[in-house]
Legacy VTK file of the C-alpha trace (Angstrom):
# vtk DataFile Version 3.0
C-alpha trace
ASCII
DATASET POLYDATA
POINTS 498 float
-34.380 5.023 -9.586
-34.383 8.161 -7.462
-34.344 7.835 -3.709
-37.872 8.203 -2.363
-39.036 10.241 0.617
-39.515 7.139 2.791
-35.961 6.004 2.104
-34.576 9.459 2.893
-36.489 9.627 6.170
-35.347 6.168 7.209
-31.749 6.971 6.280
-31.842 10.230 8.261
-33.236 8.452 11.322
-30.589 5.728 11.046
-27.837 8.333 10.717
-29.023 10.100 13.889
-29.099 6.778 15.734
-25.554 5.854 14.729
-24.228 9.284 15.751
-25.107 8.312 19.327
-23.163 5.032 19.124
-19.597 5.094 20.467
-16.724 3.132 18.968
-16.423 1.226 22.245
-20.048 0.127 21.961
-19.576 -0.890 18.333
-16.411 -2.798 19.204
-18.179 -4.669 22.001
-20.722 -5.966 19.472
-17.968 -7.457 17.318
-16.798 -10.685 18.918
-13.192 -11.641 18.123
-12.260 -14.918 19.865
-9.042 -15.310 17.840
-6.499 -12.740 19.041
-2.815 -12.240 18.270
-0.168 -9.505 18.241
1.855 -8.243 15.294
5.151 -7.061 16.779
7.500 -4.841 14.777
10.620 -4.282 16.929
13.341 -1.804 16.046
16.421 -3.263 14.330
19.498 -1.060 14.268
23.273 -1.179 14.561
23.355 2.442 15.706
20.726 2.523 18.447
20.151 0.364 21.531
17.097 -1.849 21.798
14.097 0.024 23.131
15.364 3.417 22.009
12.790 3.696 19.240
9.062 3.158 18.972
7.983 -0.414 19.738
5.153 -0.794 17.255
2.529 -3.415 18.067
-0.819 -4.212 16.479
-3.367 -6.202 18.489
-5.381 -8.157 15.912
-8.666 -9.925 16.663
-11.051 -11.799 14.373
-13.947 -14.248 14.512
-12.874 -16.085 11.354
-10.317 -18.900 11.522
-9.528 -18.711 7.796
-8.622 -15.043 8.128
-6.375 -15.819 11.085
-4.622 -18.560 9.093
-4.110 -16.121 6.225
-2.542 -13.627 8.645
-0.241 -16.319 10.041
1.177 -16.901 6.554
1.239 -13.268 5.444
2.860 -11.943 8.635
4.994 -14.993 9.404
7.729 -14.209 11.897
5.931 -11.153 13.268
2.602 -12.660 14.340
2.820 -13.702 17.995
0.321 -15.036 20.552
-1.488 -12.233 22.323
0.538 -10.943 25.252
-1.656 -10.383 28.286
0.851 -7.833 29.570
0.400 -5.686 26.459
-2.533 -3.315 26.695
-4.083 -2.482 23.333
-4.664 1.081 24.552
-1.028 1.817 25.375
1.153 4.074 23.256
2.244 2.727 19.847
-0.227 -0.169 20.114
-3.201 -0.230 17.770
-6.307 -2.342 18.223
-7.594 -3.904 14.984
-10.800 -5.906 14.646
-11.748 -8.015 11.604
-15.285 -9.351 11.953
-17.199 -11.464 9.459
-20.843 -10.449 9.623
-22.777 -7.503 11.064
-22.236 -6.143 14.580
-24.580 -7.942 16.937
-27.831 -6.076 17.779
-26.705 -3.015 15.820
-26.842 -4.359 12.273
-25.448 -2.512 9.274
-25.717 1.301 9.034
-28.749 1.796 6.803
-27.729 5.333 5.861
-24.601 4.005 4.150
-26.603 1.409 2.236
-28.995 4.079 0.971
-26.131 6.419 0.119
-24.396 3.711 -1.920
-27.558 3.232 -3.985
-28.029 6.981 -4.395
-24.431 7.575 -5.430
-24.283 4.786 -8.002
-27.637 5.865 -9.423
-26.351 9.435 -9.815
-23.278 8.199 -11.667
-25.446 6.075 -13.909
-27.655 9.066 -14.730
-24.530 11.023 -15.705
-23.557 8.236 -18.081
-27.055 8.064 -19.493
-27.097 11.811 -20.088
-23.689 11.651 -21.754
-24.956 8.876 -24.017
-28.000 10.924 -25.050
-25.722 13.850 -25.889
-23.366 11.575 -27.838
-20.366 12.449 -25.681
-17.970 9.601 -26.396
-15.839 8.296 -23.555
-17.632 10.415 -20.958
-17.336 9.301 -17.359
-18.610 10.475 -14.036
-16.389 13.014 -12.334
-16.166 10.779 -9.254
-16.524 7.092 -10.203
-15.410 6.014 -6.729
-15.874 7.512 -3.299
-15.582 6.823 0.409
-19.005 7.196 2.055
-18.985 7.914 5.787
-21.363 7.492 8.719
-20.300 9.504 11.767
-20.297 7.911 15.223
-20.241 9.548 18.641
-16.436 9.463 18.689
-15.476 8.004 15.333
-16.768 6.960 11.933
-17.759 4.063 9.674
-16.801 4.229 5.982
-17.300 2.180 2.844
-15.588 2.583 -0.494
-17.931 2.329 -3.463
-16.844 2.083 -7.097
-19.878 3.088 -9.138
-21.010 1.116 -12.148
-18.964 2.797 -14.858
-18.843 0.024 -17.438
-21.871 1.073 -19.507
-20.513 4.106 -21.333
-20.582 2.273 -24.679
-23.355 2.278 -27.267
-25.358 -0.390 -25.410
-25.917 1.727 -22.298
-29.482 2.745 -23.121
-30.539 -0.791 -23.986
-28.953 -2.123 -20.803
-30.631 0.438 -18.554
-34.007 -0.053 -20.277
-33.811 -3.852 -19.983
-32.765 -3.658 -16.323
-35.801 -1.494 -15.541
-38.155 -3.867 -17.362
-36.769 -6.857 -15.495
-36.648 -4.863 -12.230
-33.008 -5.822 -11.817
-30.851 -3.150 -10.142
-27.540 -2.333 -11.756
-25.450 -2.872 -8.656
-22.166 -1.039 -8.082
-19.177 -2.867 -9.466
-17.428 -2.906 -6.108
-18.437 -2.057 -2.555
-15.981 -2.557 0.275
-16.807 -3.915 3.724
-17.416 -1.410 6.527
-14.250 0.183 7.938
-14.411 1.995 11.259
-12.118 3.895 13.590
-12.244 6.278 16.516
-11.370 9.959 16.288
-7.852 9.306 17.618
-7.297 6.664 14.903
-5.998 4.252 17.544
-8.760 1.661 17.129
-9.525 0.220 13.713
-11.778 -2.464 12.351
-13.634 -3.891 9.399
-16.896 -5.825 9.362
-19.306 -7.117 6.748
-19.853 -10.069 4.468
-16.217 -11.034 4.127
-15.291 -13.553 1.449
-12.829 -15.475 3.583
-12.344 -18.096 0.852
-11.128 -15.504 -1.670
-7.481 -14.849 -0.801
-7.273 -11.757 -3.030
-10.332 -10.258 -1.340
-9.036 -11.147 2.121
-5.628 -9.699 1.348
-7.205 -6.474 0.130
-9.317 -5.550 3.143
-7.195 -7.157 5.884
-3.986 -5.605 4.640
-5.665 -2.228 4.117
-7.007 -1.976 7.658
-3.673 -3.115 9.134
-1.895 -0.644 6.879
-4.114 2.177 8.140
-3.602 1.146 11.768
0.163 1.043 11.288
0.198 4.376 9.439
-1.836 6.222 12.053
0.353 4.840 14.848
3.620 5.667 13.076
2.581 9.133 11.932
1.334 10.020 15.404
4.448 8.774 17.208
7.177 9.672 14.706
5.786 12.484 12.511
6.772 10.394 9.503
6.277 10.872 5.771
4.494 8.089 3.883
6.239 7.361 0.583
5.332 5.208 -2.407
8.449 3.214 -3.113
10.644 0.442 -1.799
13.428 0.357 0.753
16.030 -2.346 1.353
18.841 -2.645 3.878
21.913 -4.743 4.636
23.303 -6.139 7.858
25.753 -3.284 8.377
23.381 -0.420 9.082
22.918 0.834 5.526
19.748 1.222 3.481
18.758 2.293 -0.023
15.482 3.969 -0.966
14.018 3.328 -4.427
11.530 5.859 -5.789
9.876 6.182 -9.157
6.666 6.976 -11.026
3.790 4.552 -11.161
4.650 1.284 -12.968
8.335 2.191 -13.207
9.619 -1.109 -11.793
10.337 -0.151 -8.169
8.955 -3.387 -6.707
10.474 -5.534 -9.453
13.889 -3.948 -8.872
13.756 -4.605 -5.128
12.814 -8.245 -5.729
15.737 -8.635 -8.138
18.021 -7.275 -5.416
16.735 -9.936 -3.021
17.216 -12.684 -5.599
20.758 -11.793 -6.681
22.307 -10.776 -3.360
23.258 -12.424 -0.091
20.603 -13.179 2.562
21.813 -10.088 4.427
19.824 -7.921 2.000
16.384 -7.456 3.530
13.187 -5.614 2.702
11.974 -2.680 4.768
9.044 -1.680 2.573
7.880 -3.316 -0.635
5.411 -0.876 -2.206
5.388 1.947 0.339
7.037 2.823 3.637
7.371 5.551 6.253
10.450 7.679 6.795
11.003 9.617 10.034
13.872 11.834 11.244
16.612 10.433 13.458
15.501 12.729 16.294
12.784 10.151 17.023
15.462 7.700 18.207
16.782 8.217 21.723
20.311 7.197 22.644
21.557 6.719 19.087
25.309 6.620 18.557
27.050 9.676 17.151
26.749 9.780 13.385
29.935 9.208 11.398
28.519 11.170 8.487
25.695 10.629 6.085
21.966 10.943 6.504
20.278 8.752 9.097
16.576 7.995 9.240
13.977 5.698 10.720
12.231 3.569 8.064
9.073 1.584 8.837
6.533 -0.610 7.085
4.457 -3.781 7.476
4.999 -7.030 5.529
3.009 -7.783 2.413
3.022 -10.210 -0.468
4.261 -8.979 -3.825
1.879 -8.623 -6.751
3.944 -9.150 -9.888
3.323 -9.566 -13.593
4.846 -11.905 -16.116
7.647 -9.423 -16.799
8.984 -9.763 -13.249
8.758 -13.562 -13.447
10.227 -14.527 -16.822
10.749 -11.176 -18.527
13.501 -10.898 -21.109
15.075 -7.963 -19.241
15.784 -10.000 -16.103
13.871 -13.160 -15.106
13.472 -14.030 -11.429
13.317 -17.821 -10.844
12.717 -17.356 -7.105
9.461 -15.551 -7.840
8.364 -18.173 -10.372
8.625 -20.979 -7.805
6.474 -19.069 -5.300
3.873 -17.790 -7.800
1.315 -20.588 -7.507
-1.047 -19.049 -10.064
1.656 -19.062 -12.747
2.754 -22.212 -14.576
6.008 -21.786 -16.439
5.425 -24.768 -18.707
6.475 -25.349 -22.294
2.862 -24.851 -23.375
2.784 -21.452 -21.665
5.967 -20.325 -23.372
4.770 -21.591 -26.759
1.487 -19.745 -26.305
3.349 -16.519 -25.617
5.567 -17.047 -28.633
2.561 -17.633 -30.903
0.960 -14.425 -29.627
-2.448 -16.093 -29.419
-5.710 -14.380 -28.484
-5.102 -15.180 -24.816
-1.662 -13.582 -24.736
-2.814 -10.041 -23.964
-5.060 -11.303 -21.160
-2.240 -13.477 -19.843
0.250 -10.609 -19.959
-2.034 -8.472 -17.824
-2.486 -11.012 -15.038
-0.999 -10.357 -11.632
0.480 -13.114 -9.481
0.696 -12.874 -5.684
4.015 -14.043 -4.249
4.812 -14.481 -0.562
8.244 -13.015 0.197
9.143 -15.667 2.786
8.241 -18.450 0.384
10.160 -16.927 -2.514
13.356 -15.855 -0.745
13.319 -17.684 2.566
12.527 -16.480 6.093
14.033 -13.447 7.797
14.048 -11.265 4.679
11.974 -8.512 6.313
13.329 -5.684 8.457
10.224 -3.617 9.117
11.373 -1.052 11.688
14.903 0.014 10.849
17.234 2.847 11.865
20.555 3.626 10.237
22.315 5.475 7.435
20.587 5.977 4.108
23.352 5.132 1.648
21.481 6.501 -1.324
18.186 7.315 -3.001
17.644 5.757 -6.425
15.245 7.660 -8.686
13.895 5.514 -11.529
13.438 8.107 -14.226
14.099 5.699 -17.085
11.956 5.402 -20.192
9.556 2.483 -19.698
7.850 3.315 -23.006
11.082 2.349 -24.723
10.227 -1.281 -23.958
7.293 -1.204 -26.384
9.421 -0.098 -29.320
10.783 -2.747 -31.703
14.296 -1.309 -31.558
16.071 1.151 -29.319
19.416 2.873 -29.434
19.095 4.457 -26.004
21.534 3.500 -23.284
21.186 3.573 -19.514
22.598 6.627 -17.768
23.066 6.887 -13.990
23.553 10.456 -12.769
25.140 10.782 -9.328
24.172 13.842 -7.264
26.206 14.470 -4.089
26.043 18.185 -3.277
23.158 19.262 -1.080
21.822 21.823 -3.560
22.026 19.357 -6.452
20.299 16.620 -4.447
17.596 19.045 -3.392
16.955 20.172 -6.969
16.941 16.607 -8.313
14.470 15.336 -5.728
12.303 18.441 -6.007
12.114 18.138 -9.803
11.337 14.455 -9.532
8.591 15.015 -6.946
7.056 17.734 -9.110
7.041 15.546 -12.214
5.956 12.371 -10.448
3.122 14.180 -8.688
0.921 11.870 -6.633
3.150 8.901 -7.474
5.639 9.811 -4.743
3.580 10.426 -1.601
1.179 7.889 -0.155
-1.949 8.874 1.725
-5.475 7.757 2.477
-8.833 9.415 2.883
-9.525 7.742 6.233
-6.455 9.242 7.933
-6.726 12.674 6.320
-7.531 14.239 9.721
-4.036 13.260 10.887
-1.959 13.280 7.726
-2.361 14.982 4.372
0.018 13.785 1.669
-0.364 17.113 -0.137
1.704 18.729 2.632
4.330 15.975 2.779
6.688 17.444 0.178
8.058 20.180 2.425
8.223 17.815 5.400
10.356 15.376 3.403
12.683 18.162 2.268
13.223 19.322 5.840
13.867 15.759 6.937
16.478 15.013 4.273
18.184 18.362 3.703
18.144 20.190 7.044
21.188 18.401 8.470
24.644 19.912 8.607
28.099 18.419 8.095
29.738 15.804 10.324
33.538 15.424 9.962
33.365 17.209 6.628
30.640 14.934 5.256
27.351 16.398 4.155
24.450 14.799 6.021
22.433 14.304 2.850
21.865 10.945 1.152
23.374 10.865 -2.351
20.861 10.623 -5.170
21.285 8.371 -8.185
18.936 9.249 -11.034
18.538 6.518 -13.649
17.675 7.719 -17.146
17.435 6.170 -20.582
16.747 2.503 -21.241
15.426 0.145 -18.570
18.365 -1.952 -17.343
17.719 -3.878 -14.131
21.164 -5.503 -13.999
22.923 -2.135 -13.944
20.795 -0.769 -11.100
20.941 -4.023 -9.103
24.731 -3.824 -9.344
24.641 -0.188 -8.224
22.503 -0.977 -5.177
23.917 -4.318 -4.047
27.592 -3.956 -4.998
28.283 -0.252 -4.691
25.882 1.117 -2.094
25.205 -1.854 0.186
28.353 -3.883 -0.591
26.390 -7.126 -0.497
26.545 -9.613 -3.360
26.763 -13.357 -3.872
LINES 1 499
498 0 1 2 3 4 5 6 7 8 9 10 11 12 13 14 15 16 17 18 19 20 21 22 23 24 25 26 27 28 29 30 31 32 33 34 35 36 37 38 39 40 41 42 43 44 45 46 47 48 49 50 51 52 53 54 55 56 57 58 59 60 61 62 63 64 65 66 67 68 69 70 71 72 73 74 75 76 77 78 79 80 81 82 83 84 85 86 87 88 89 90 91 92 93 94 95 96 97 98 99 100 101 102 103 104 105 106 107 108 109 110 111 112 113 114 115 116 117 118 119 120 121 122 123 124 125 126 127 128 129 130 131 132 133 134 135 136 137 138 139 140 141 142 143 144 145 146 147 148 149 150 151 152 153 154 155 156 157 158 159 160 161 162 163 164 165 166 167 168 169 170 171 172 173 174 175 176 177 178 179 180 181 182 183 184 185 186 187 188 189 190 191 192 193 194 195 196 197 198 199 200 201 202 203 204 205 206 207 208 209 210 211 212 213 214 215 216 217 218 219 220 221 222 223 224 225 226 227 228 229 230 231 232 233 234 235 236 237 238 239 240 241 242 243 244 245 246 247 248 249 250 251 252 253 254 255 256 257 258 259 260 261 262 263 264 265 266 267 268 269 270 271 272 273 274 275 276 277 278 279 280 281 282 283 284 285 286 287 288 289 290 291 292 293 294 295 296 297 298 299 300 301 302 303 304 305 306 307 308 309 310 311 312 313 314 315 316 317 318 319 320 321 322 323 324 325 326 327 328 329 330 331 332 333 334 335 336 337 338 339 340 341 342 343 344 345 346 347 348 349 350 351 352 353 354 355 356 357 358 359 360 361 362 363 364 365 366 367 368 369 370 371 372 373 374 375 376 377 378 379 380 381 382 383 384 385 386 387 388 389 390 391 392 393 394 395 396 397 398 399 400 401 402 403 404 405 406 407 408 409 410 411 412 413 414 415 416 417 418 419 420 421 422 423 424 425 426 427 428 429 430 431 432 433 434 435 436 437 438 439 440 441 442 443 444 445 446 447 448 449 450 451 452 453 454 455 456 457 458 459 460 461 462 463 464 465 466 467 468 469 470 471 472 473 474 475 476 477 478 479 480 481 482 483 484 485 486 487 488 489 490 491 492 493 494 495 496 497
């Protein structure tokens, strides 16, 4: 139904009221008796302690289950709150996770009305497309972040409109819903995220499903990710990349980049499983890279490109291919994937290709890195020499073919011009799959402008002792072959193997 005049007037009045509310006032209405610090100290063989940014996140919540989840997810980095650490100091972000509405303020009514208006508009688009017999038509914007401005900040919710009725039953469904007076609710509405204009204070509040670990992991990790990103980008002028990064104990790291669903995360997990414990994760699905000029007092480079790499810990979300796939199974992941049972019945079901096989193949299993590979496998703020950049440009569609004659080819680029051209071509082809960004930090960082910044960071260095200060690039083409690339990374680049 269309939004009536009374609803519009009430929403406008509520919006004006919230524009007079400061983030400090909102934060004071969100009680968080459980407080801790997430500390991400710099680890480097080439820089003294304290020479880089000491990244801290002050986390507070009113929900014990959420705090217990954080203790497991951020094990080894979650510490009791330090009274000497001020949440308003440099490189320290304040994050609030509150179950329920802010006391005395309630929920922003304007956002509630806007959610209803937006989803209704999308539904009308679908209805119109159905009348015109436009098959497969969808709304131009099926999801959106809706924002309520504050005096010195904002509150936002992400809404995914109801887009599942574009089939032939849409008209009957809409007509029946109107007769029964049942609203077709949006398929997904996030809790309320908020931040100040400086992006130094973050929080989320709403009806949080603390018993649903997937739901908790989604909103808690997102708000911590945004707090970490805004702090890192502000302090280090970093570039946020979609990819993985791993390092060894000798000051070397390897960056793995690739298109969406190219196996970046799976490859990094195979490196952890087949190498010595000295191989550690810096970033699992995305990470920040900053120039070495951020580090003060670093030793003189002996050649090669040096960079500061940063991320926050997270569990891995893997499919059946990463667990028991025929290309390269990972027993360590299987033991830690509690939602997956590698029983004889499961294997027989897959072999029979039953009706449940396709559904089973599409399931994702959450795996805690510490549980799968042991403690101390994270190195979240790292400075050293980037030994190489691996570009996964292999043919994943080849896996769906019954037979294949393609081999795996690894092209090694060493000259600065060649490396520049290879990375530039890859970034152009991969498009949005290379650079990470987010709507809520767009005022500080726009991923559309990150391409040139990354080029300057990697290719602006000169030569040291005859060595070009550019990380070599290894482009993998042809058939998917995890063993070959694991050997390249662990044996050749990082010199770490069992």
